[in-house]
C-alpha positions as CSV (number, residue, x, y, z in Angstrom):
1,M,36.4,-75.7,9.3
2,F,35.8,-72.2,10.8
3,R,38.4,-70.6,13.0
4,H,36.2,-69.1,15.7
5,T,38.2,-66.0,16.7
6,L,36.6,-63.0,18.3
7,A,36.4,-61.3,14.9
8,A,34.7,-64.3,13.4
9,L,32.2,-64.5,16.2
10,A,31.3,-60.8,15.7
11,V,30.5,-61.5,12.0
12,F,27.8,-63.9,13.1
13,G,26.5,-61.6,15.9
14,L,27.8,-63.6,18.9
15,T,29.9,-61.1,20.7
16,S,31.6,-57.6,20.5
17,V,35.3,-57.1,20.2
18,F,38.1,-54.5,20.6
19,T,37.2,-52.9,23.9
20,G,40.5,-51.2,23.9
21,C,44.1,-52.4,24.6
22,A,47.7,-51.3,24.0
23,G,48.2,-50.5,20.3
24,S,44.4,-50.3,19.6
25,L,42.1,-47.3,18.9
26,G,40.2,-45.5,21.6
27,D,37.5,-44.6,19.0
28,N,37.0,-47.7,16.9
29,A,35.4,-45.6,14.1
30,F,38.4,-43.3,13.7
31,A,40.0,-43.6,10.3
32,T,43.4,-45.3,10.4
33,G,43.9,-44.9,6.6
34,S,43.7,-42.3,4.0
35,S,40.3,-41.7,2.3
36,T,38.2,-39.4,0.2
37,V,35.6,-39.1,3.0
38,V,35.9,-38.9,6.8
39,A,33.5,-38.5,9.7
40,D,33.6,-35.7,12.3
41,A,34.3,-36.4,16.0
42,S,30.6,-36.1,17.1
43,G,29.2,-38.6,14.7
44,K,27.0,-35.8,13.1
45,A,28.7,-34.9,9.8
46,L,30.8,-36.3,7.0
47,Y,33.4,-34.5,4.9
48,A,34.3,-35.4,1.3
49,V,36.5,-34.1,-1.4
50,N,35.3,-33.2,-4.9
51,V,38.4,-33.5,-7.0
52,D,37.2,-31.9,-10.2
53,E,35.3,-29.1,-8.6
54,G,38.1,-28.1,-6.2
55,T,35.8,-28.2,-3.2
56,V,35.1,-30.0,0.1
57,S,31.5,-30.9,1.1
58,R,30.1,-31.1,4.6
59,Y,27.1,-33.4,4.8
60,E,24.7,-34.2,7.7
61,P,22.9,-37.5,7.1
62,A,20.3,-36.8,9.8
63,T,19.1,-33.5,8.3
64,G,20.3,-33.8,4.7
65,A,22.1,-30.4,5.0
66,V,25.0,-29.9,2.6
67,S,27.5,-27.0,2.6
68,V,30.4,-26.7,0.1
69,L,33.7,-24.8,0.4
70,S,36.2,-24.1,-2.4
71,V,39.7,-25.1,-1.3
72,G,42.0,-25.3,-4.4
73,L,43.2,-27.5,-7.2
74,Q,42.4,-31.2,-7.0
75,P,41.5,-31.9,-3.4
76,S,42.2,-35.7,-3.3
77,R,42.2,-37.1,0.3
78,I,40.9,-35.9,3.6
79,A,41.7,-36.6,7.3
80,R,40.5,-35.3,10.7
81,N,42.2,-34.9,14.0
82,K,40.6,-33.5,17.1
83,D,40.1,-29.9,16.0
84,H,40.9,-29.6,12.3
85,I,40.3,-31.2,8.9
86,F,43.3,-31.7,6.6
87,V,42.9,-31.9,2.8
88,T,45.6,-32.7,0.2
89,L,45.6,-30.4,-2.8
90,R,47.3,-32.6,-5.4
91,G,47.5,-29.8,-7.9
92,E,49.0,-27.1,-5.6
93,R,51.7,-28.9,-3.5
94,A,49.7,-28.0,-0.4
95,V,47.6,-29.3,2.4
96,V,44.7,-27.0,3.4
97,V,43.5,-26.9,7.0
98,L,39.8,-26.5,7.6
99,A,37.6,-25.9,10.7
100,D,33.9,-27.0,11.2
101,N,31.8,-24.0,12.3
102,G,28.8,-26.1,13.2
103,S,27.1,-26.1,9.8
104,T,29.8,-24.8,7.4
105,L,33.5,-25.2,6.8
106,S,36.2,-22.4,6.7
107,V,39.9,-22.3,5.8
108,V,42.2,-22.0,8.8
109,D,45.7,-22.3,7.1
110,R,47.6,-23.7,4.2
111,I,50.7,-25.9,4.5
112,D,53.3,-26.2,1.7
113,V,54.5,-29.7,1.0
114,D,56.1,-31.6,-1.9
115,A,54.9,-32.5,-5.4
116,E,51.4,-34.0,-5.8
117,P,50.3,-34.7,-2.2
118,L,47.7,-37.5,-2.3
119,G,47.2,-39.7,0.7
120,I,46.8,-38.2,4.2
121,V,46.2,-39.7,7.6
122,A,46.0,-38.2,11.1
123,S,46.9,-39.7,14.5
124,E,44.0,-40.3,16.9
125,N,45.7,-38.3,19.6
126,G,45.5,-35.2,17.4
127,K,49.3,-34.5,17.4
128,H,50.5,-35.5,13.9
129,V,49.4,-35.7,10.3
130,F,51.2,-37.7,7.6
131,V,51.1,-36.8,3.9
132,A,52.2,-38.9,0.9
133,N,53.9,-36.6,-1.7
134,S,53.4,-39.0,-4.6
135,L,55.6,-37.3,-7.3
136,A,58.3,-36.3,-4.9
137,D,58.7,-39.8,-3.6
138,T,58.5,-38.6,-0.1
139,V,56.2,-38.9,2.9
140,S,56.0,-35.9,5.3
141,E,55.1,-35.6,9.0
142,I,53.2,-32.4,10.0
143,D,52.7,-31.1,13.5
144,A,48.8,-31.0,13.8
145,E,48.9,-28.0,16.2
146,T,51.6,-25.7,14.7
147,F,51.2,-27.0,11.1
148,A,55.0,-27.2,10.7
149,V,56.5,-29.9,8.6
150,L,58.6,-32.0,11.0
151,R,60.2,-34.8,9.0
152,S,60.2,-36.2,5.5
153,W,61.1,-39.8,4.5
154,P,62.2,-41.1,1.1
155,V,59.7,-43.7,-0.3
156,E,60.0,-45.0,-3.8
157,G,57.4,-45.8,-6.5
158,H,55.0,-42.8,-6.2
159,P,53.9,-43.1,-2.5
160,S,50.1,-42.5,-2.7
161,W,48.1,-44.1,0.2
162,L,48.8,-44.3,3.9
163,A,47.7,-46.1,7.0
164,L,48.9,-45.2,10.6
165,H,49.1,-47.9,13.2
166,P,47.1,-47.0,16.4
167,S,50.2,-47.3,18.5
168,G,51.7,-44.4,16.6
169,K,54.9,-46.4,16.1
170,A,54.6,-47.4,12.4
171,L,53.2,-45.8,9.2
172,F,52.4,-47.9,6.2
173,V,52.8,-46.5,2.7
174,A,51.5,-48.0,-0.5
175,S,53.0,-46.9,-3.8
176,S,51.1,-46.8,-7.1
177,M,54.1,-48.0,-9.1
178,G,55.5,-51.4,-8.6
179,G,53.0,-52.7,-6.0
180,R,55.3,-51.5,-3.2
181,L,54.3,-51.5,0.4
182,S,56.7,-49.7,2.8
183,R,56.8,-49.5,6.5
184,V,58.1,-46.3,8.2
185,D,59.4,-46.8,11.7
186,L,58.3,-43.6,13.4
187,E,60.6,-44.2,16.4
188,Q,63.7,-44.4,14.2
189,E,65.9,-41.2,14.1
190,S,67.5,-41.9,10.8
191,L,65.1,-41.0,8.0
192,E,66.5,-43.3,5.4
193,S,66.9,-46.4,7.6
194,A,63.4,-45.9,9.0
195,V,61.9,-47.0,5.7
196,A,61.8,-50.7,4.8
197,E,59.9,-52.4,2.0
198,V,57.5,-55.1,3.2
199,E,57.9,-58.4,1.3
200,L,54.5,-59.6,0.1
201,P,53.6,-63.1,-1.1
202,R,53.7,-64.2,-4.7
203,V,50.4,-64.8,-6.4
204,G,50.0,-66.8,-9.6
205,G,51.0,-70.2,-10.9
206,A,47.6,-71.4,-12.0
207,G,46.4,-73.6,-14.9
208,D,49.0,-75.0,-17.2
209,D,51.6,-72.3,-16.4
210,P,52.8,-72.8,-12.8
211,D,55.6,-70.3,-13.3
212,L,53.4,-67.4,-14.3
213,D,53.4,-64.7,-11.6
214,L,50.6,-62.2,-11.4
215,T,52.0,-58.6,-11.2
216,R,50.8,-56.9,-8.1
217,R,49.4,-53.3,-8.3
218,I,48.2,-51.4,-5.2
219,T,45.2,-49.4,-6.3
220,G,43.8,-47.4,-3.4
221,D,43.5,-46.5,0.2
222,L,44.5,-49.0,2.9
223,S,43.5,-49.2,6.6
224,I,44.4,-50.9,9.9
225,S,41.9,-52.8,12.1
226,P,40.9,-51.1,15.3
227,D,42.9,-53.6,17.4
228,G,46.0,-52.8,15.4
229,L,46.5,-56.5,14.4
230,S,45.7,-56.4,10.7
231,L,46.3,-54.3,7.6
232,A,44.0,-54.4,4.6
233,I,45.3,-53.3,1.1
234,P,43.2,-53.0,-2.1
235,A,45.1,-54.5,-5.0
236,L,44.9,-55.7,-8.6
237,F,46.8,-58.8,-9.6
238,V,47.5,-58.7,-13.3
239,D,48.6,-61.1,-15.9
240,N,50.7,-58.9,-18.2
241,Q,52.7,-61.8,-19.5
242,T,50.3,-63.9,-21.5
243,P,50.0,-62.5,-25.0
244,I,46.9,-60.5,-25.8
245,G,45.3,-61.6,-29.0
246,T,45.3,-65.4,-28.8
247,D,42.5,-67.7,-27.6
248,S,42.9,-69.9,-24.6
249,A,41.8,-73.4,-25.4
250,D,42.9,-74.9,-22.1
251,G,41.3,-72.2,-19.9
252,G,44.5,-71.2,-18.1
253,F,45.2,-67.6,-17.2
254,D,43.0,-65.4,-19.4
255,T,44.1,-64.9,-22.9
256,A,42.0,-63.0,-25.4
257,S,38.9,-64.5,-26.9
258,A,36.4,-62.9,-29.1
259,S,34.1,-62.4,-26.2
260,S,36.6,-61.2,-23.6
261,G,38.4,-58.7,-25.8
262,G,41.9,-59.4,-24.6
263,Y,42.2,-57.6,-21.3
264,G,39.4,-59.3,-19.4
265,S,37.3,-62.4,-18.8
266,T,33.7,-63.4,-18.9
267,G,34.0,-65.7,-15.9
268,L,34.6,-65.4,-12.2
269,G,37.8,-67.4,-11.7
270,I,41.4,-66.2,-12.2
271,S,41.7,-64.0,-15.3
272,R,43.9,-61.3,-16.7
273,L,42.7,-58.8,-14.1
274,N,42.1,-60.1,-10.6
275,P,40.9,-57.7,-7.8
276,G,41.9,-58.6,-4.3
277,V,42.4,-57.4,-0.8
278,L,45.8,-58.2,0.8
279,V,45.3,-58.8,4.6
280,V,48.6,-58.4,6.4
281,P,49.0,-59.5,10.0
282,L,50.6,-57.0,12.4
283,D,51.6,-57.0,16.0
284,G,50.6,-54.5,18.7
285,S,53.4,-52.1,17.7
286,G,52.9,-52.2,14.0
287,G,55.5,-54.9,13.4
288,V,54.8,-56.8,10.2
289,D,55.4,-60.2,8.6
290,G,54.5,-59.6,4.9
291,A,55.1,-63.2,4.0
292,E,52.1,-64.2,6.1
293,A,49.8,-61.8,4.1
294,K,46.7,-63.4,2.6
295,P,45.5,-62.1,-0.9
296,I,41.7,-62.4,-0.8
297,F,40.1,-62.9,-4.2
298,V,37.3,-60.3,-4.7
299,A,35.0,-60.8,-7.6
300,G,31.3,-61.7,-7.7
301,T,27.8,-60.9,-8.8
302,A,26.1,-57.6,-8.0
303,P,22.6,-56.3,-8.8
304,D,22.0,-53.8,-11.6
305,P,21.7,-50.3,-10.0
306,I,18.6,-49.5,-12.1
307,D,16.9,-52.9,-12.3
308,S,17.7,-55.1,-9.3
309,T,16.2,-58.1,-11.0
310,N,19.2,-58.1,-13.3
311,T,22.8,-58.8,-12.2
312,F,26.3,-58.2,-13.5
313,I,29.8,-59.5,-12.8
314,A,31.8,-57.1,-10.6
315,R,35.5,-57.5,-10.8
316,S,37.2,-54.2,-11.5
317,Y,40.0,-52.6,-9.4
318,L,39.5,-51.7,-5.8
319,T,40.0,-48.2,-4.4
320,N,39.5,-48.4,-0.7
321,A,39.6,-51.1,2.1
322,R,38.2,-50.0,5.4
323,Y,37.7,-52.0,8.6
324,S,34.4,-51.8,10.4
325,P,34.6,-50.4,14.0
326,D,34.2,-53.9,15.4
327,G,37.0,-55.2,13.2
328,A,34.9,-58.1,11.9
329,T,34.4,-56.9,8.3
330,I,36.3,-55.1,5.6
331,W,34.4,-52.7,3.4
332,T,36.0,-52.1,0.0
333,T,35.0,-50.0,-3.0
334,M,35.1,-51.2,-6.6
335,E,35.3,-47.9,-8.5
336,G,34.6,-49.0,-12.0
337,S,31.7,-51.3,-11.1
338,H,29.6,-49.1,-8.8
339,T,29.9,-51.7,-6.1
340,V,30.9,-52.0,-2.5
341,I,32.0,-55.4,-1.2
342,T,31.8,-56.4,2.4
343,L,34.3,-59.1,3.4
344,S,34.5,-61.2,6.5
345,A,37.8,-60.2,8.1
346,D,38.0,-63.7,9.6
347,P,37.5,-66.6,8.8
348,I,39.6,-66.7,5.7
349,F,40.2,-69.9,3.8
350,A,42.9,-71.0,1.5
351,A,41.1,-73.5,-0.7
352,Q,37.7,-74.5,-2.0
353,E,37.1,-77.9,-3.5
354,A,34.4,-76.5,-5.7
355,C,33.6,-73.0,-7.0
356,S,30.1,-72.7,-8.2
357,F,30.6,-69.2,-9.5
358,C,33.6,-70.1,-11.6
359,N,32.4,-70.7,-15.2
360,S,34.4,-73.7,-16.3
361,D,33.1,-73.5,-19.8
362,T,34.2,-69.9,-20.4
363,A,37.5,-68.9,-22.0
364,G,39.3,-67.0,-19.4
365,G,38.2,-66.8,-15.8
366,N,37.7,-70.5,-15.2
367,V,40.6,-71.2,-13.0
368,F,39.7,-71.5,-9.3
369,P,41.1,-68.6,-7.2
370,S,42.7,-71.1,-4.8
371,E,44.8,-72.5,-7.7
372,G,46.6,-69.2,-8.1
373,G,47.4,-68.7,-4.4
374,F,44.4,-66.6,-3.5
375,W,42.4,-67.0,-0.3
376,Q,38.6,-66.6,0.0
377,T,36.2,-65.3,2.6
378,P,32.4,-64.7,2.8
379,S,31.6,-61.6,0.8
380,V,28.5,-59.4,0.0
381,F,28.3,-57.3,-3.1
382,T,26.3,-54.1,-2.9
383,S,25.3,-51.9,-5.9
384,V,25.8,-48.2,-5.1
385,D,26.1,-44.9,-6.9
386,D,28.7,-44.5,-9.7
387,G,32.4,-44.3,-8.8
388,P,32.6,-45.4,-5.2
389,R,36.0,-44.4,-3.8
390,G,35.8,-44.0,0.0
391,I,34.1,-45.4,3.1
392,A,33.6,-43.7,6.4
393,F,31.7,-44.8,9.5
394,L,29.2,-42.8,11.7
395,D,28.9,-45.0,14.7
396,D,28.4,-48.4,13.2
397,T,26.9,-47.3,9.9
398,P,29.2,-47.2,6.8
399,Y,28.7,-44.4,4.2
400,V,30.1,-44.6,0.7
401,H,31.5,-41.6,-1.2
402,S,30.9,-42.0,-4.9
403,F,33.1,-39.5,-6.7
404,L,31.5,-39.8,-10.2
405,D,28.0,-39.2,-8.9
406,R,29.4,-36.8,-6.2
407,S,27.3,-38.4,-3.6
408,I,27.4,-39.9,-0.1
409,G,25.0,-42.7,0.8
410,P,24.5,-45.2,3.7
411,L,25.0,-48.9,3.5
412,R,23.2,-51.6,5.5
413,P,25.6,-53.3,7.8
414,K,22.9,-55.5,9.5
415,E,21.8,-56.9,6.1
416,A,25.5,-57.4,5.1
417,R,26.2,-59.3,8.4
418,N,23.1,-61.5,7.9
419,L,24.2,-62.4,4.4
420,L,27.7,-63.1,5.5
421,A,26.4,-65.5,8.2
422,Q,24.3,-67.3,5.6
423,Q,27.3,-67.8,3.4
424,G,29.3,-69.0,6.3
425,A,26.7,-71.7,7.0
426,N,26.8,-72.7,3.3
427,N,30.6,-72.6,2.9
428,F,30.1,-69.3,0.9
429,L,30.3,-71.0,-2.5
430,D,27.9,-68.3,-3.9
431,T,28.4,-64.6,-3.5
432,A,25.5,-62.7,-1.9
433,F,24.3,-59.2,-2.9
434,Y,21.8,-56.4,-2.4
435,R,21.2,-52.9,-3.9
436,A,21.7,-49.9,-1.7
437,D,19.5,-46.8,-1.8
438,G,20.9,-43.9,-3.8
439,G,23.1,-41.4,-1.9
440,A,22.7,-37.6,-1.4
441,E,24.2,-35.3,-3.9
442,I,26.9,-33.2,-2.2
443,E,28.2,-31.2,-5.2
444,A,27.1,-30.2,-8.7
445,P,29.3,-31.2,-11.6
446,S,31.6,-28.5,-12.9
447,L,32.6,-30.3,-16.2
448,S,30.7,-29.7,-19.4
449,E,28.0,-32.3,-20.2
450,E,30.3,-33.8,-22.9
451,A,33.2,-34.1,-20.6
452,E,31.0,-35.5,-17.8
453,R,29.7,-38.2,-20.1
454,G,33.2,-39.0,-21.3
455,R,34.5,-39.2,-17.7
456,R,31.9,-41.8,-16.8
457,S,32.7,-43.8,-19.9
458,F,36.4,-43.6,-19.0
459,Y,35.9,-45.1,-15.6
460,S,33.2,-47.6,-16.4
461,A,34.0,-51.4,-16.3
462,T,30.3,-52.3,-16.7
463,S,29.2,-50.4,-19.8
464,S,28.7,-52.9,-22.7
465,H,29.8,-50.1,-25.0
466,M,33.2,-49.9,-23.4
467,S,34.1,-53.5,-22.4
468,A,33.0,-57.1,-22.5
469,S,30.5,-58.2,-19.7
470,G,32.5,-59.5,-16.7
471,S,35.8,-58.4,-18.1
472,G,36.4,-55.9,-15.2
473,V,38.4,-53.6,-17.5
474,S,37.9,-49.9,-18.0
475,C,40.2,-47.2,-19.5
476,A,41.0,-46.2,-15.9
477,T,42.2,-49.8,-15.1
478,C,45.5,-49.2,-17.0
479,H,45.3,-45.4,-16.8
480,L,44.6,-44.9,-13.1
481,D,43.7,-41.3,-12.6
482,A,44.4,-41.0,-16.3
483,R,48.1,-41.5,-15.7
484,N,49.9,-44.8,-16.4
485,D,50.2,-48.1,-14.5
486,G,53.9,-48.6,-15.0
487,L,53.3,-51.9,-16.8
488,T,54.2,-53.2,-20.3
489,W,51.6,-55.3,-22.1
490,P,52.2,-58.1,-24.6
491,L,50.0,-56.8,-27.4
492,S,49.6,-58.6,-30.8
493,N,52.1,-56.1,-32.4
494,G,54.7,-56.4,-29.7
495,P,55.2,-55.2,-26.1
496,R,53.8,-51.8,-25.4
497,Q,54.0,-49.8,-22.1
498,T,51.0,-47.9,-20.9
499,M,51.2,-44.2,-22.0
500,N,50.3,-41.3,-19.7
501,L,47.1,-39.5,-20.8
502,S,47.5,-36.5,-18.5
503,S,49.9,-34.2,-20.3
504,G,47.7,-31.1,-20.3
505,I,47.9,-31.2,-24.1
506,A,46.9,-34.7,-24.9
507,T,44.4,-33.9,-27.6
508,Q,47.0,-31.8,-29.4
509,T,49.6,-34.5,-29.9
510,A,48.2,-36.6,-32.8
511,P,49.0,-39.2,-34.0
512,F,48.2,-41.4,-31.0
513,T,49.4,-44.7,-29.5
514,W,52.9,-45.9,-30.1
515,T,52.5,-46.9,-33.7
516,N,49.9,-47.0,-36.5
517,G,49.2,-43.2,-36.6
518,V,45.7,-43.1,-35.0
519,A,44.4,-39.7,-35.9
520,S,42.6,-38.7,-32.7
521,V,41.9,-39.6,-29.0
522,A,38.4,-40.4,-30.1
523,D,39.7,-42.8,-32.8
524,E,42.0,-44.5,-30.2
525,A,39.1,-44.8,-27.7
526,M,37.0,-46.4,-30.5
527,E,39.7,-48.9,-31.5
528,T,40.8,-49.9,-28.0
529,S,37.3,-50.3,-26.5
530,Q,35.9,-52.3,-29.4
531,T,38.8,-54.6,-29.7
532,R,41.0,-55.4,-26.7
533,M,38.4,-54.2,-24.2
534,G,35.6,-56.2,-25.9
535,G,33.1,-53.4,-26.0
536,D,30.3,-53.3,-28.5
537,S,28.3,-50.6,-30.5
538,I,30.0,-47.5,-29.1
539,T,29.1,-44.4,-31.1
540,D,31.1,-41.6,-32.5
541,A,29.5,-39.3,-30.0
542,D,30.5,-41.5,-27.1
543,V,34.2,-41.5,-28.1
544,A,34.1,-37.8,-28.8
545,D,32.9,-37.3,-25.2
546,I,35.9,-39.4,-24.0
547,E,38.2,-37.1,-26.0
548,T,36.6,-34.0,-24.5
549,F,37.2,-35.5,-21.0
550,V,40.9,-36.3,-21.8
551,G,41.3,-32.7,-23.0
552,T,40.4,-31.5,-19.4
553,L,43.3,-33.4,-17.8
554,R,46.3,-31.5,-16.4
555,A,49.9,-32.5,-16.7
556,P,51.7,-34.2,-13.7
557,D,53.3,-31.8,-11.3
558,V,56.9,-32.9,-11.6
559,A,59.2,-32.2,-8.6
560,V,61.2,-29.4,-10.2
561,L,62.0,-27.8,-6.8
562,A,64.4,-30.6,-6.0
563,L,66.4,-29.9,-9.2
564,D,69.5,-27.8,-9.5
565,A,68.5,-24.8,-11.6
566,S,71.9,-24.4,-13.2
567,A,71.9,-28.1,-14.2
568,V,68.5,-27.6,-15.8
569,A,69.7,-24.6,-17.7
570,R,72.8,-26.5,-19.0
571,G,70.5,-29.5,-19.9
572,E,68.2,-27.2,-21.9
573,A,71.1,-25.9,-23.9
574,L,72.2,-29.5,-24.7
575,F,68.6,-30.5,-25.5
576,N,68.4,-27.7,-28.1
577,R,71.8,-28.4,-29.7
578,A,71.5,-29.5,-33.3
579,D,74.1,-32.2,-33.1
580,V,72.3,-33.8,-30.1
581,G,69.0,-33.7,-31.9
582,C,66.5,-33.9,-29.0
583,A,64.6,-30.8,-30.1
584,E,64.4,-31.9,-33.7
585,C,61.5,-34.2,-32.7
586,H,60.6,-32.8,-29.3
587,A,60.6,-29.0,-29.7
588,A,58.7,-26.7,-27.3
589,P,56.0,-25.9,-26.6
590,L,54.3,-29.3,-27.2
591,Y,57.6,-31.2,-27.0
592,T,56.5,-33.4,-30.0
593,D,56.7,-32.9,-33.7
594,N,53.4,-34.8,-34.1
595,L,55.1,-37.1,-36.6
596,S,56.1,-40.7,-36.8
597,H,59.7,-42.1,-37.2
598,D,61.3,-45.5,-37.8
599,L,63.1,-46.4,-34.5
600,Y,64.2,-49.5,-32.6
601,G,63.3,-51.7,-35.6
602,L,59.8,-50.4,-35.7
603,T,58.1,-48.5,-38.5
604,G,56.2,-45.4,-37.8
605,V,56.8,-44.8,-34.1
606,N,54.7,-41.8,-32.9
607,T,56.7,-39.0,-31.1
608,P,55.2,-38.7,-27.6
609,T,55.2,-35.4,-25.8
610,L,57.9,-35.1,-23.0
611,L,55.7,-32.9,-20.8
612,G,55.5,-34.6,-17.4
613,I,57.9,-37.3,-18.5
614,A,59.5,-37.6,-15.0
615,A,56.3,-39.1,-13.7
616,T,55.7,-41.7,-16.3
617,A,58.4,-44.5,-16.0
618,P,59.1,-46.9,-17.6
619,Y,60.1,-45.5,-21.0
620,L,60.2,-46.4,-24.7
621,H,57.5,-48.3,-26.5
622,D,58.4,-51.6,-24.8
623,G,59.1,-50.3,-21.3
624,S,62.7,-51.5,-21.7
625,A,64.1,-48.2,-20.2
626,P,63.3,-48.2,-16.4
627,T,64.7,-44.6,-15.9
628,L,65.3,-41.4,-17.9
629,K,69.0,-42.1,-17.6
630,A,68.4,-45.4,-19.4
631,V,66.6,-43.5,-22.2
632,L,69.5,-41.2,-22.6
633,E,71.9,-44.1,-22.8
634,T,70.1,-45.2,-25.9
635,A,70.6,-41.7,-27.3
636,R,74.3,-42.1,-26.4
637,A,74.2,-45.2,-28.6
638,A,72.6,-43.0,-31.4
639,K,69.5,-45.1,-31.5
640,M,67.4,-41.9,-31.0
641,G,69.1,-38.6,-31.4
642,D,72.9,-38.6,-30.8
643,A,74.3,-38.1,-27.3
644,S,77.5,-40.1,-28.1
645,M,79.7,-37.0,-27.6
646,L,78.2,-36.1,-24.2
647,S,80.1,-36.7,-20.9
648,D,78.5,-38.3,-17.9
649,N,78.0,-34.9,-16.3
650,E,76.4,-33.6,-19.4
651,L,74.0,-36.5,-19.5
652,D,73.1,-35.7,-15.9
653,D,72.3,-32.2,-16.9
654,L,70.2,-33.4,-19.8
655,E,68.3,-35.6,-17.5
656,A,67.7,-32.7,-15.1
657,Y,66.1,-30.7,-17.9
658,L,63.8,-33.6,-18.9
659,R,62.7,-33.9,-15.3
660,S,61.8,-30.2,-15.2
661,L,59.4,-30.4,-18.2
C-alpha cells in the first residue's frame, strides 16, 4: 500500500534525501517561500515581523537574546539572501532592507514598490528578491545587490504569497482572491506572456450532491521542496453554495444545524469549511502540471494548550506550508486554532475505506474526505502559542512564529516523525498529537488591552464564545486580515457578499451589515457569533473589545499611482453632480450617509462606505457585480443613482475616481 520513495523512507527514519542535484537547493533549510519568520545563514538567529507594532525582532534560541527594530507600517513578510534581510511594509508601499550586526539589526536602505507589498522571497544565490504587490496586481523583481526594481509582471486576484523554484527559472504566485495560482517564467522576455495561471483540480461532489464544487481559496504562504519537485499550498475549500440556515438530515455537505451554527461543523469529515494543503508536482526546472495536484485534507484532534488532557477539533484555515530540509514532511500552521500540523509529504493516499475520526452521527462533517476528492496522509497535530503564522528551520529544528502571542518557539521533529511512523503502521486512521512548549516572547503588544482582547477573539476558531466546537470558523475565516474573501454566501435572507472591515472608519459607518440596520460593530459581532458561527454566552464586554479592535484597522492602500490624475478629477466632478446622485448617499468624508435605502428589491439596504472600494470586489449585496464598471452599469440603468446620461468615457472617469478613494 505504501509507495516507498526516498521521501517516504525518510519519514520513517530509513535514509536521508536531497544531497543536491540540478534544480535543488544547496542549503536545504533555505526558505523557498514567503514567510513571517526566516533564519539567518549561520543557523544562530531567527528574524520575525510584528505587524501591529511595526517592528522586526531578532531572536537567538540558544541564548534567549531578543532585539527589536522599528521598521515602518505593517511589516508583513520577511526574506533573507546572503547579506541582507528584506521586509515588506504593507502600509508604506516599500521594502525595507536590514543588516544583522551580530546582536542587533539596522536599516540599510528602503525600496519603493507598488501598493500593499505582502509576500517576499529571495533567491538562494543572493542575486534577486521578488515581491508580491497585492493591491497593484503586480509582482516585482529586485536586484538584491543594487536594490533596483528590475521587472514587474501583471498577476490578477491580489497576488499575496510567493515561492521561488530552486532552479531560478520559475516563480509561483498565489492570489488571495479567486484561489488563483500563477506561474511566472523568469526566462521569458515578454512580461505579460511570462505569466500563466496553473489549472488546479476540482474538489467536491460528496454526499447526495455530486455536482457541488467546493470553492478554493488560497490562504497563506506556499513553499517548494528542497529537491524542487513539489509545491505545497495552504488552502481552504469552501461550500458557499449550500444554503445557510437549514438542517442536513442526510449528512451531505455541511448545512446549518443548531449545534454547528451555519458556517461550520462539529465533525471531522467534509463540511462547509475544509482546510487542506495542495501538493503540486514540479519538474527540475519548475515546470508544473496542476491537474496532478493532490488536495490533502487537514483536520484533526489537538491537545488543549492549557490542559493537555483535554482535546479539541482543529480545522480552521491554514496560513503557511513549509517543507522540512529533508523534504519528507510539510509543516503547516493553522492560525485560528493555535495548531501546527506535520504532514507526511509522501506517501499520500486517495481513499480510505473507513474513517474513524469522521463522526457519522453528526450533522455536517460526516462525509469522508475521499468522497469529495481529497487525499490523505499521516499527520500530527501540535498545540502551540496563539496565532501561528510562519515556520522557519534552524538546521533540522522547526520554529513556529505565533503572531497573536508575538512569540517564537521550537517544535519537536523527532517526536513528530515517530508519531507519523506509528500512523503509517496503522493506516493512519486516527490523527496523532502532542503539545509543544511555549515560545519566547519577541515583542510587547502595542494595542490597548481592549483591542488586544478583541483581536484574539476575532482570530479565534476555538473559543466557545465565538463559534461552535469543531466548526473551524472565526471572524478572520471570511475576513482574512479583516478584509474580505471575495465570496458570496447563501444566507437565510438571501445571497450576501463578504464586506471589507478595514476602511479606517469602520466603527463610524452605522448601521452595519447589508440590511436590518444593526446599530454597532459590537451588535453585529454579537449577532453573527451567536447565530451563524454557533458561539455561546459571549458577553457585551467581549463584543465591545472586538469593536475596539476593528476600530484600529486601516483602509486598504489602493493603487492610485496607476491612475490618470485628470481622469480622477473629472470623475470626482461627475460623482458630485446632483443629477448623477452618487454623493447624495456617499458624500465625503465618510462616503456614506449612514442611512438605509430600498434598492434592488430589498428593503433597508445600508449604505456602505466607498473608502478602499477598489480592493473589495465583488460588489453589491449579492456579489453580482464583479467589477466597479459593472456597478456603474447598474447606475446607468438608474437602479442606484442615475448615470444614464453619461458616455462611456465619462463612466471610465467615474470609475477612476472610485478607484482613488
